N, C-alpha and C positions, 0 to 999 in steps of 0.2 A: 711974823707969820708971812709965808709966801702967798703970792696972788693965787696960785693954783689951789692951795689949801682953803683960802677964803671962798673961792668959787665952789669947791666941793661942799663946804659947809652950807652955803646958800642953797645949793641944789638939794642937799639933804633936808634942810629945814622946810623948803617948799614942798617936798614930797611927804614929809611928816604931817603937813597940814591938810593933805588931800584925803578925803574919806570916800571909800567906794560904796556904792549902793547897788545891791543885786536886784535887778528887775528882770532876770532871765525868765521868770514865770510868765511874763507878758510877751515873750517872743513868739513868733509864728511857729506852728507845729508842722512837722514834715510828714507828708503822705506819699507813699509809693503807688503809682498807677499801674494796675494789671501786673504786679510783680516785677516790673521793669526798673532796675536801678538807675537807668538813664532818664526816667520820667518821675522826678521827685517834685511834688507840688508843696509849696509853703503857704499855709493859710492861718489867719488869726481867727479861730473859731469862736472867740469871745467878742468879736467886733460887732457891737450892737448896731453900728451904722449900716450893716448889710440890710437891715429891715427897711431903712429909708431908701437905700439904693435899689432894693428889690422892687419896692413900690413904684419907683420912678422908671427903672430900666426894663423890668420884665415885660410890661405892656408894649414897649418899643420893640423888643425882640420878637414877641408874639405877633405883632403887627407885620414885621418884616417876613416872618415865616408864612403868615397867612397870604401875604402879597405873592410869595412864590407859589403857594398852592393854587391861587387863582390863576396865575400866569400859566402854570402847567395844565390846569383843567381847560383853559382857553385854547391851549395848543395840544389837545388830546391826541391829535394825529399830526405828527411832524412830517410835512411833505417835502420840505426843501432845506437847504443849508442855511438860508436866511432865518427861518423860524428857529432852527437849532441854535444858531448864533445868538438870537435874541434871548433865548432861555439861558444859554451859557453866560451871557452878559449879566443877566439878572442874578443868577446863582453866585457869580463872583462878587458882584456888588453887595449882595445880602450877606454872603459869607464874611467878607471883610468888615462890614458894619457890625455884625453880631459878634465876631471875634473881639472887637474893641469893647463892645458892651459887656461881654462876659468877663474880660479882664478888669474892667472898671467895677463891675458888680462885686467880684471877689477880691479886689485890690491885689491881684496877683497875675502871673502869666499863665492863666488857666488854659487859654486857647492853644498856646504853644505846647504845653505839657499834655493836655488831655486830648488834643486833636492834631497829632503829628501828621496824619494823612486824612484825606477826605475833606468834607466840609461840615460846617455847623448845621447845615440844613439836610444832612443825610437822614433819611427816615429809618427808624428802628422801632418795631412794636407799636406803631401808630403814633409815634412822637418824633419830632426832630431831634437830632443828636444833642443840640444845645439844651433842650428840655430835659433829656436824660441826665446830662451833666449837672444841671441846676438841681434836679431832684436828688441825685446822689450826694453832691457836695452840700446842698442845703440841709440834708439830714444830719451831717456832721455838726453844723451850727445849731440846729434844733436840739439834738442830743446834748450838746455841750451846755446850751442855755438851760435846759431842764436840770441837768446835773448841778450847775453852778447856783441856780436859784434855790434848789433844794438845800444845798450847803449854806447859802445865805440865810434861809429861813431857820435852819438848825442853829446857826450862830446867833441870830437875833433872839430866838427862844431861850438859848442858854443865858444870854445876858439879861433878858427881861424876866426870866423865871423867878429870880429872887424878889423882884418887886411885885409880881402878880400874886405870889404865894402869900405875902404879908397882907395884901388887900382883902383876901378871901376870909380872913378871920372875923 
């Protein structure tokens, strides 16, 4: 037998011993933002860790937003370039911080995809932009958890029904 044939047999035997496992169900889901095909966000809406991260990170984001609101109310009348510069500096600092926290919260590039222009602290309908994003994306997680736990409850009932029926006799 030639060396080439031996090598092919070894490679073939190694491949035959490999078994594939399909875990595609656990992959992140893709969401298009505002109908724009260039703004696709990938999220794992089954990530239970978001609850832990939300508990830790949302108060930080809210505090940063409140810091801006205080700064703006202190400077209610901007009279010179220096005051304008101070507010601009605060906005940039807060925007960068909140972008990082948003991305960490959702374990994805949320700030890049959801805020291609403007800042995280832009006000809309009495909320900062980051709050609107958290509300909308958070609902995806909430809806998914509700659906999944309903399925889990159904599965448990299906498996336990045969045992609970026999006990009722």
